[in-house]
C-alpha angles and dihedrals in degrees: 000000000000090000092054091049090050091049091048092053091052098038118142128185119267134171124037126301128190128180112220124198133181131162093342095314120117134194143152134240116208121194104208125209106225095195126038148103126326089248090063093064092088119060118239126239099273092050091046089053091051090049092049092052093053128089095198133038113205121194131186090246128043095236091186092062106106093216091053091047089052092049092049091048096048117358092178092073087066094049092257108142095162135015108272121228112261122247113279107311095237092057089049091052092048092050093049094047093047091049093049090047091053092049094049092049097044108028107034129239109010132195103204116188120196134156115289093241088066088061103062135070139035093295097040123130092259091049092049091049088050088056088052089059102267121141105232120205123179110225109217122214123216091235135014 
């Protein structure tokens, strides 16, 4: 517990954060870093502020789904011996962007966290949301 409190006091922002806006609705896209340093476990102040201003937190996986929890706990019971490749990347990006769009429009401010690799390139989640009419603004951190 003391280690977590120490990390929280010294937390800095990491990953990639975008603010998205469309027709008076606001949300955030957070590109998480799945591997990193112990210091990165605790979000920094800019990320905390974005989380606190959101009504919904959207993750790539529904971690409350009992089947997903079981797979994460012991994938071998489902015959998974290695992580399978995802569906074609473009379909994944389209699905993520459409889901985030729906949440922003129907549920209010959203903090959507997806892997950082989904956040770069011409067909990235931010780019796709831009094509849907969102204003995309990269939120810069003081330190990375």
